[in-house]
C-alpha positions as YAML, in Angstrom:
chain: A
units: angstrom
residues:
- id: 1
  name: MET
  ca: [-31.32, -5.69, 18.00]
- id: 2
  name: ASN
  ca: [-29.25, -2.55, 17.80]
- id: 3
  name: ASN
  ca: [-26.08, -2.41, 15.83]
- id: 4
  name: ASN
  ca: [-23.32, 0.05, 16.76]
- id: 5
  name: ILE
  ca: [-21.56, -0.60, 13.80]
- id: 6
  name: THR
  ca: [-22.93, 0.79, 10.41]
- id: 7
  name: LYS
  ca: [-22.49, -1.73, 7.50]
- id: 8
  name: SER
  ca: [-20.91, 1.24, 5.76]
- id: 9
  name: ASP
  ca: [-18.17, 1.91, 8.15]
- id: 10
  name: SER
  ca: [-16.22, -1.74, 8.24]
- id: 11
  name: ILE
  ca: [-13.46, -2.75, 10.53]
- id: 12
  name: LEU
  ca: [-11.23, -2.88, 7.78]
- id: 13
  name: LYS
  ca: [-12.14, 0.57, 6.74]
- id: 14
  name: LYS
  ca: [-11.63, 2.21, 10.13]
- id: 15
  name: ARG
  ca: [-8.16, 0.36, 10.38]
- id: 16
  name: ILE
  ca: [-7.03, 1.66, 6.71]
- id: 17
  name: ARG
  ca: [-8.26, 5.25, 8.04]
- id: 18
  name: ARG
  ca: [-6.22, 4.79, 11.01]
- id: 19
  name: PHE
  ca: [-3.20, 3.60, 8.89]
- id: 20
  name: LYS
  ca: [-3.43, 6.38, 6.89]
- id: 21
  name: SER
  ca: [-3.43, 9.06, 9.54]
- id: 22
  name: ILE
  ca: [-0.15, 7.77, 10.50]
- id: 23
  name: LYS
  ca: [2.06, 9.77, 7.76]
- id: 24
  name: ARG
  ca: [5.27, 8.07, 8.33]
- id: 25
  name: GLY
  ca: [3.85, 4.65, 8.07]
- id: 26
  name: TYR
  ca: [1.66, 5.10, 5.23]
- id: 27
  name: TYR
  ca: [4.52, 7.15, 3.02]
- id: 28
  name: SER
  ca: [6.86, 4.09, 3.92]
- id: 29
  name: PHE
  ca: [4.39, 1.39, 2.75]
- id: 30
  name: ILE
  ca: [4.04, 3.37, -0.47]
- id: 31
  name: ILE
  ca: [7.65, 3.68, -1.20]
- id: 32
  name: LEU
  ca: [8.30, -0.09, -0.37]
- id: 33
  name: THR
  ca: [5.23, -1.18, -2.67]
- id: 34
  name: SER
  ca: [6.68, 0.98, -5.78]
- id: 35
  name: SER
  ca: [10.15, -0.70, -5.03]
- id: 36
  name: TYR
  ca: [8.89, -3.91, -4.94]
- id: 37
  name: ILE
  ca: [6.83, -3.33, -8.17]
- id: 38
  name: LEU
  ca: [9.90, -1.65, -9.45]
- id: 39
  name: SER
  ca: [12.04, -4.33, -8.86]
- id: 40
  name: PHE
  ca: [10.03, -6.95, -11.14]
- id: 41
  name: LEU
  ca: [9.98, -4.43, -13.78]
- id: 42
  name: ALA
  ca: [13.82, -3.76, -13.63]
- id: 43
  name: PRO
  ca: [14.68, -6.88, -16.36]
- id: 44
  name: ILE
  ca: [12.22, -5.26, -18.81]
- id: 45
  name: PHE
  ca: [14.20, -1.86, -18.53]
- id: 46
  name: VAL
  ca: [17.70, -3.23, -18.44]
- id: 47
  name: ASN
  ca: [19.16, -4.65, -21.43]
- id: 48
  name: SER
  ca: [21.36, -7.90, -20.85]
- id: 49
  name: LYS
  ca: [23.98, -6.82, -23.50]
- id: 50
  name: ALA
  ca: [27.12, -5.02, -22.05]
- id: 51
  name: LEU
  ca: [27.99, -1.61, -23.01]
...
């Protein structure tokens, strides 16, 4: 049996590498993920008392 796909180069790694090569999509993903995480952490940083 002759495999053309090596075990170290899985299809998931190829897809991630291809996604990272699309800079606009990669940076948008980073910004959206950061905003999502920040929205969960916002109640910790924001006090519930009025000024």
